C-alpha positions as CSV (number, residue, x, y, z in Angstrom):
1,M,-8.0,-14.9,-98.4
2,K,-11.2,-16.6,-97.5
3,I,-13.8,-14.5,-95.6
4,T,-15.6,-16.6,-93.1
5,P,-18.9,-15.9,-91.4
6,E,-17.0,-15.5,-88.2
7,K,-14.9,-12.8,-89.8
8,I,-18.1,-11.0,-90.9
9,D,-19.4,-11.2,-87.4
10,E,-16.1,-9.8,-86.0
11,L,-16.2,-6.9,-88.5
12,A,-19.8,-6.2,-87.8
13,H,-19.1,-6.1,-84.1
14,L,-16.1,-3.7,-84.6
15,A,-18.3,-1.4,-86.9
16,R,-21.3,-1.7,-84.5
17,L,-23.4,-3.1,-87.3
18,Q,-26.0,-5.9,-87.3
19,F,-26.7,-8.1,-90.4
20,E,-29.4,-10.6,-91.2
21,A,-28.3,-14.0,-92.5
22,D,-28.9,-13.1,-96.2
23,E,-27.1,-9.8,-95.8
24,K,-24.1,-11.6,-94.2
25,A,-23.9,-13.9,-97.3
26,R,-24.0,-11.0,-99.7
27,I,-21.4,-9.0,-97.7
28,Q,-19.1,-12.1,-97.5
29,A,-19.3,-12.4,-101.3
30,E,-18.6,-8.7,-101.9
31,L,-15.6,-8.7,-99.5
32,E,-14.1,-11.8,-101.2
33,R,-14.5,-10.0,-104.6
34,I,-12.7,-7.0,-103.2
35,L,-9.9,-9.1,-101.8
36,E,-9.5,-10.9,-105.1
37,F,-9.2,-7.6,-106.9
38,C,-6.5,-6.5,-104.4
39,E,-4.6,-9.7,-105.0
40,K,-4.7,-9.1,-108.8
41,L,-3.3,-5.6,-108.2
42,N,-0.3,-7.3,-106.5
43,E,0.4,-9.0,-109.8
44,V,0.9,-5.8,-111.7
45,N,4.5,-5.0,-112.6
46,T,5.4,-1.7,-111.0
47,E,9.1,-1.9,-111.6
48,G,10.5,1.6,-112.3
49,V,7.2,3.3,-111.6
50,E,7.6,6.3,-109.3
51,P,5.1,6.5,-106.4
52,L,2.3,9.0,-107.0
53,I,2.2,11.4,-104.2
54,Y,0.2,14.2,-105.8
55,L,-2.3,14.0,-108.7
56,S,-1.0,17.2,-110.3
57,D,2.0,19.4,-110.3
58,R,0.1,22.4,-109.2
59,V,1.1,24.2,-106.0
60,N,-1.5,25.8,-103.7
61,N,-1.7,29.5,-104.2
62,L,-2.9,30.6,-100.8
63,R,-3.8,34.1,-99.8
64,P,-2.2,35.7,-96.7
65,D,-4.1,35.0,-93.5
66,E,-5.2,38.4,-92.4
67,V,-7.7,39.3,-89.7
68,Q,-10.6,41.2,-91.1
69,M,-13.6,42.6,-89.2
70,D,-16.4,41.8,-91.7
71,I,-19.3,41.6,-89.2
72,T,-19.5,43.1,-85.7
73,R,-20.5,41.1,-82.7
74,E,-23.8,43.0,-82.4
75,E,-24.7,42.2,-86.0
76,A,-23.9,38.5,-85.5
77,L,-26.0,38.3,-82.3
78,R,-28.9,40.2,-84.0
79,N,-29.4,37.1,-86.2
80,A,-29.3,34.6,-83.3
81,P,-32.6,33.0,-82.2
82,D,-31.5,33.6,-78.6
83,A,-28.5,35.5,-77.2
84,D,-27.3,37.4,-74.2
85,S,-25.0,40.4,-74.2
86,D,-21.9,38.7,-75.7
87,Y,-22.8,35.1,-76.6
88,F,-25.2,32.9,-78.6
89,R,-27.5,30.9,-76.3
90,V,-28.1,27.3,-77.3
91,P,-29.9,24.4,-75.6
92,K,-27.9,22.4,-73.1
93,V,-26.7,19.1,-74.6
94,I,-24.3,17.8,-71.9
95,S,-25.5,17.1,-68.4
96,K,-23.3,16.7,-65.3
97,G,-22.6,13.1,-64.4
């Protein structure tokens, strides 16, 4: 597959990126190399090879999920830069329309 400058512009637009002319040429060459490598992978004979789902045979050994009271609300709020009786106070980051 040939990567065109138009395809680079389209990908840049989708990714919200901007490239200079020399960067576009470098990225075009790199993408073409990546696609060539992927095409070579298609040539590999995988007949009889089972798909790899997991990298190891290990099974997760999870602990039971139990509620524990390690720290009280008062202890947590004591470390806060600003708090009221029950909550952390943080700067407002969302404004109404």
